[in-house]
Structures are given as C-alpha cells and as structure tokens.
C-alpha positions, -999 to +999 in steps of 0.1 A: +004+001+000+027+023+002+038+020-030+007+032-043+008+062-024+044+073-034+029+065-070+000+088-064+024+114-052+045+110-078+018+113-105+007+145-091+043+158-090+046+150-127+009+161-136+023+195-118+054+203-138+036+186-172+011+216-162+038+244-155+058+234-183+023+237-210+010+266-195+042+286-177+035+320-193-005+318-190-004+304-150+021+332-146+003+360-162-034+347-145-016+350-109+000+381-114-031+399-127-061+379-103-040+368-071-070+362-051-083+335-078-053+315-077-058+317-035-093+305-044-084+276-068-053+267-041-078+270-009-107+251-029-082+222-038-069+219+003-104+218+016-113+187-010-081+172-003-086+174+034-122+163+033-113+135+015-085+124+039-108+127+068-134+109+052-112+078+039-091+074+074-113+088+098-147+080+093-144+054+062-117+035+079-137+035+115-168+021+099-153-002+078-163+014+044-131+024+025-110-005+029-127-021-003-092-029-016-086-052+014-118-068+008-111-077-027-079-092-020-059-067-035-038-060-003-027-093+019 
C-alpha cells in the first residue's frame, strides 16, 4: 500500500510539472493579474483534499467502508 501512495504522489508531481511546462506563461500572467483567484483555487483544492483525507482515514476506516481493496483481496 505504501508503494501505491508513493505512486500517487509521484503522479501528482508529474502532472504539476507538466502543467507548469505547458502553461507557464499563462499561469504566471493569471496569478499576477488575479491573485485572489489563484488563492481561491488553492484553498478549494486544500479543502477538498482535506475532506477526502478525513473521510477516508477517519470515518471510512473506522466504519469499515473504505478498505475495499482489502475486501477484494488486492492487499494481503
């Protein structure tokens, strides 16, 4: 399971770097012209990520509803 977590982190880092490579000038211009929108996007992403984290590890694991990979025999 730790390899899956590392893979997910690597995938997000690669997607972020790809997005920066493709849209570098546009993203920089957008962030300078409308900094409040960049802050809003960051805040929403953190809220969604935090909500997923709390659900999956807090509520889901305690109620035994978020460990479907174990139930299907993917992890031993």
